[in-house]
C-alpha positions in Angstrom: 65.3 79.4 77.0 67.4 78.0 74.1 68.8 81.6 73.3 70.1 81.7 76.7 71.9 78.6 76.9 73.4 79.3 73.7 74.6 82.6 75.2 76.2 80.9 78.0 78.3 78.5 76.4 79.5 81.2 73.9 80.4 83.1 77.3 82.2 80.2 78.7 84.2 79.8 75.1 85.0 83.4 75.3 86.2 83.3 78.8 88.2 79.9 78.4 89.5 81.0 75.2 90.9 84.4 77.3 92.2 82.3 79.9 94.0 80.2 77.2 95.8 82.9 75.5 96.7 84.4 79.2 98.5 81.0 79.9 100.3 80.8 76.4 101.0 84.6 76.4 104.4 84.5 75.7 104.3 81.4 73.1 101.7 83.4 71.0 103.5 87.2 70.9 107.4 87.5 71.5 110.3 88.6 70.2 112.2 85.4 70.3 111.5 82.2 68.5 109.8 79.6 70.0 112.9 77.0 68.3 115.8 78.3 66.8 119.0 76.2 65.6 122.1 78.8 66.0 125.9 77.3 65.2 124.0 74.0 65.1 122.5 73.7 68.5 118.9 73.9 68.9 117.5 76.2 71.4 114.1 77.0 73.1 114.4 80.2 73.8 110.7 81.1 75.4 110.2 77.8 77.5 113.9 77.9 78.4 113.2 81.4 79.7 110.7 79.5 81.8 113.3 77.1 83.4 115.6 79.6 84.1 113.4 81.7 86.5 112.3 78.4 88.4 116.0 77.5 88.5 115.6 74.6 86.8 118.1 74.9 83.4 120.7 77.6 83.4 120.9 80.4 80.6 122.3 79.4 77.1 125.8 80.1 76.3 126.6 82.0 74.5 123.9 84.4 75.7 121.8 85.8 72.7 120.7 89.5 73.4 118.9 90.2 70.4 117.2 87.5 68.4 116.4 89.9 65.4 119.8 90.5 64.3 121.0 87.1 65.3 121.5 84.7 62.3 120.1 81.2 62.5 120.1 78.0 60.4 116.3 78.1 60.8 113.8 79.3 63.6 110.1 79.2 64.4 108.8 82.2 65.6 105.4 82.8 67.3 102.3 84.3 65.5 102.9 87.6 66.6 107.0 88.2 66.2 107.0 91.0 68.7 107.0 91.3 72.3 104.4 93.7 74.2 106.2 96.7 75.2 109.3 96.6 72.4 109.3 99.0 70.3 109.9 99.3 66.1 111.2 102.8 65.3 110.6 101.9 61.7 107.0 101.6 62.4 106.6 104.3 64.5 104.1 107.6 64.7 100.9 105.3 64.7 100.8 102.9 61.9 97.2 101.5 61.1 96.6 98.0 60.6 96.4 99.0 56.5 98.8 101.2 56.4 102.1 100.6 54.7 104.8 99.0 56.9 108.6 98.2 56.9 108.8 95.2 58.5 111.0 93.4 55.9 110.7 89.6 56.3 109.0 89.3 59.2 105.1 89.6 59.5 103.4 93.0 59.9 101.9 94.6 62.4 98.6 93.1 62.2 96.5 95.7 64.5 98.8 98.5 63.8 101.6 99.9 66.3 101.4 102.9 68.9 103.2 106.4 68.7 106.8 104.3 69.6 105.8 101.5 67.2 105.0 98.9 69.6 102.4 96.2 68.6 99.1 96.6 69.4 98.4 92.8 68.8 101.3 91.7 71.2 99.9 94.3 73.8 96.4 92.7 73.5 97.4 89.2 74.5 100.3 90.8 77.2 96.7 92.7 78.3 94.9 89.2 78.6 97.1 88.1 81.4 96.6 91.4 83.1 92.9 91.1 83.2 92.6 87.4 84.2 95.4 87.8 86.7 93.8 90.9 88.3 90.2 89.3 87.8 90.7 86.3 89.2 93.3 87.4 92.2 91.0 89.9 93.0 87.8 87.3 93.3 89.6 84.8 95.1 91.0 87.2 97.9 87.3 88.5 97.9 86.1 85.0 98.5 88.8 84.1 101.2 87.4 87.4 103.1 84.0 87.1 102.3 82.6 83.8 102.9 84.0 82.9 106.2 82.7 86.4 107.3 79.2 85.9 105.3 79.2 82.1 106.3 79.6 82.4 110.1 77.2 85.5 110.2 74.1 84.0 108.3 74.4 80.6 109.9 75.1 81.3 113.5 73.6 85.0 114.2 74.1 86.4 117.1 73.0 83.6 119.3 74.5 80.7 117.8 78.3 81.1 119.1 78.7 81.0 123.0 82.2 81.3 124.9 83.6 83.5 127.5 84.1 86.7 127.1 88.0 86.3 127.5 87.6 84.1 124.2 85.6 86.7 122.2 87.5 90.1 123.5 90.7 88.6 123.2 90.3 87.1 119.7 89.1 90.1 118.4 91.1 93.0 120.3 94.0 90.8 120.8 94.0 89.6 117.1 93.9 93.3 116.0 96.7 94.4 118.3 98.7 91.7 117.1 98.2 92.7 113.5 99.3 96.1 114.3 102.3 94.9 115.9 103.3 92.7 113.3 102.8 95.4 110.7 104.7 98.1 112.2 107.4 96.5 114.2 107.9 92.9 113.0 108.2 93.7 109.5 110.8 96.5 109.2 112.4 94.3 111.8 113.1 91.1 109.7 113.1 93.3 106.1 110.4 91.3 104.9 109.8 92.0 101.2 108.1 88.7 99.6 104.1 89.0 99.5 103.6 85.6 101.0 105.8 85.9 103.8 104.2 89.2 104.9 100.9 87.6 104.8 102.1 84.7 106.7 103.8 86.9 109.2 100.5 89.1 109.7 98.3 85.8 110.3 100.6 84.7 113.0 100.3 88.3 114.5 96.6 87.8 114.2 96.4 84.6 115.7 99.2 84.9 118.6 97.8 88.5 119.8 94.2 87.0 120.5 95.6 83.7 121.8 98.1 85.5 124.3 95.4 87.9 125.3 92.5 85.2 125.6 94.9 83.6 128.1 95.7 87.2 130.1 91.7 87.8 130.3 91.0 84.3 131.6 92.9 85.6 134.9 89.7 88.2 135.5 86.5 86.7 136.8 84.7 89.1 134.8 86.0 87.9 131.4 85.2 83.8 132.2 81.5 84.5 132.1 80.3 82.8 129.0 78.3 84.7 126.6 77.0 84.7 123.2 79.4 86.5 120.2 76.9 88.8 118.0 78.7 88.0 115.0 75.7 89.0 112.6 75.6 92.2 114.2 79.2 92.8 114.1 79.0 91.7 110.3 76.5 94.2 109.5 78.5 97.2 111.0 81.9 96.0 108.9 79.3 96.0 105.5 78.1 99.1 106.2 81.4 100.7 106.9 82.9 99.4 103.5 79.5 100.2 101.3 79.3 104.0 102.9 83.3 104.4 101.7 83.3 105.3 98.2 85.4 102.3 97.0 86.6 104.0 93.5 87.7 107.2 95.6 89.3 105.1 98.2 91.3 102.5 95.8 92.6 105.4 94.0 93.9 107.3 96.9 95.4 104.4 98.1 97.3 103.4 94.9 98.0 106.9 94.1 99.5 106.7 98.0 102.2 104.0 97.0 105.5 104.4 96.0 106.4 101.6 94.0 103.1 100.3 91.4 102.4 96.5 91.3 99.9 94.7 89.9 99.7 92.5 93.2 98.8 95.6 95.4 96.0 96.0 92.8 94.8 92.7 93.0 94.6 92.9 96.8 92.8 96.2 97.2 90.2 95.2 94.7 89.7 92.3 96.5 89.6 93.6 100.1 87.4 96.6 98.9 84.9 94.0 97.5 84.2 91.5 99.5 80.7 92.8 101.1 79.4 91.9 98.0 80.2 88.1 98.4 79.7 88.2 101.7 76.2 89.7 102.1 75.0 87.6 99.6 76.2 84.2 101.2 74.7 85.6 104.3 71.1 85.8 103.0 71.4 82.6 101.5 72.5 81.0 104.8 69.7 82.9 106.8 67.2 80.7 104.4 69.3 77.5 104.4 69.9 77.3 108.3 65.9 76.8 109.1 65.1 74.3 106.3 64.7 70.8 107.9 67.6 68.7 106.9 69.4 71.2 108.7 66.9 70.6 112.0 67.4 67.1 111.2 71.2 67.4 111.1 71.4 69.2 114.6 68.6 66.4 116.0 71.3 63.5 115.0 73.5 65.1 117.2 76.1 66.8 114.5 78.3 69.4 115.5 77.2 73.3 114.4 80.5 73.6 112.6 80.4 70.4 110.6 76.6 71.2 109.8 77.9 74.5 108.5 80.5 73.3 106.5 79.3 69.7 105.2 75.5 70.5 104.8 74.8 74.2 104.5 77.5 75.9 102.7 77.8 73.5 99.7 73.8 74.3 99.1 74.8 77.9 99.4 77.5 77.9 96.5 75.0 78.5 93.8 73.9 81.9 94.2 77.9 82.7 95.4 79.0 81.6 92.0 76.8 84.1 90.5 78.0 86.9 92.3 81.1 85.6 91.4 80.8 86.0 87.7 79.8 89.8 88.0 82.6 90.6 90.5 85.2 89.0 87.8 84.0 91.4 85.2 83.6 94.5 87.8 87.2 93.5 88.6 88.4 93.6 85.2 86.7 96.6 84.3 87.9 98.1 87.4 91.4 97.4 86.5 91.3 98.7 83.1 89.9 102.2 84.4 93.0 102.4 86.4 95.5 101.7 83.4 93.2 104.4 81.6 94.2 106.6 84.6 97.9 105.2 84.6 97.2 104.8 88.5 99.0 102.1 90.3 99.9 100.1 87.5 103.9 99.7 86.3 104.5 102.1 83.5 106.1 99.2 81.9 103.2 96.7 82.0 100.9 96.5 79.0 97.3 96.7 79.5 93.9 97.2 77.6 94.0 100.2 79.6 97.0 101.4 78.9 96.4 100.8 75.1 93.4 103.4 75.6 95.0 105.8 77.4 97.5 106.1 74.0 94.8 106.7 72.1 94.0 110.1 73.9 96.9 111.8 72.3 95.6 110.7 68.7 92.1 110.4 68.7 92.1 109.4 64.8 94.1 106.0 65.6 91.0 104.2 66.1 92.5 101.1 66.6 94.0 101.9 69.8 90.8 102.6 71.3 88.5 100.1 69.0 90.6 96.8 69.7 90.9 96.9 73.1 87.6 97.9 73.8 86.1 95.5 72.1 88.1 92.7 74.2 87.1 94.6 77.4 83.4 95.2 76.2 82.7 91.5 75.0 84.9 90.0 78.4 82.4 92.1 80.8 79.6 90.5 78.7 80.6 87.4 78.8 81.2 87.2 82.4 77.6 88.8 83.0 76.1 86.3 80.8 77.8 83.4 82.5 76.3 85.2 86.3 72.6 85.6 84.8 70.3 83.2 86.4 67.8 81.1 84.4 
């Protein structure tokens, strides 16, 4: 018990440290100084870039294109004074961490370089941000899909939801038709390129399509009759469909067909493909919880079904859900590294742990390109797994 408690604390510390590195990656590895004084003016190049991107600050004048060749009164550089992806031709052709390096007054490449002279340590720092972004982002998408579907299926079953046929048929078929119409007709018409607006437009299409078809079906007497909605049966069929499709093959096929690779696309695709793992465990837990005495007492007291689900049943099912989420986090990070290793779906200019591993294939004796990202990937996946293990 004591050993497992120590391992869990170490896993939490590792993941929190990785999160901090990902958050402050630009302040840890960058080819621009943190603070510099140029011609009597004190500048904060890294921090100022964030303000410029958010529209809170204007670019410094005159603009400094290359801080390496700019004479400064004084400057405070990051711990790793190299940017991920920036080349150092003087130290190209796979410089080992122990080889002689021509860095001048700047810090040496502590973990070596690749063929183009790119700093491996800076790449590891940048790769941590990609790993956290893909892992947490895809996990949130899986939770957003899996919790509603698994919660409704496990708590209500096939006879817990009752309403008119127009309501069920309209919201299901109409929602799908509205979603297809929004994706095929509205998105090209409005030329929506922002991801947030795209998702919002698709949601509106789904809701409006279901609402309109429900109104039309109410005009027919057959659809005005009340019936039960088989939520659990439909859920099981959906899970069966996703489980029987080879997820990795489908993921590679989808990403290979996309013309413009993007990390957002990887996050969305991984999140959509992995939601059944979340939903199945939540459904199983709610099947047990819904028959417990305190749930029956809540029903007898007159509380509504949805209120019981959200305020009583679902909070008590979050324990096992957190365990599954930890395993999902490690699996998503490992899957992103695998895709980067294959060079699929990830932008070519994005430095990730998988892309560093891929670079080692052209030079097997460049051990530092395989050992350091491999160790980070291994420790991260093991930390997520250890955090998810039950006592």
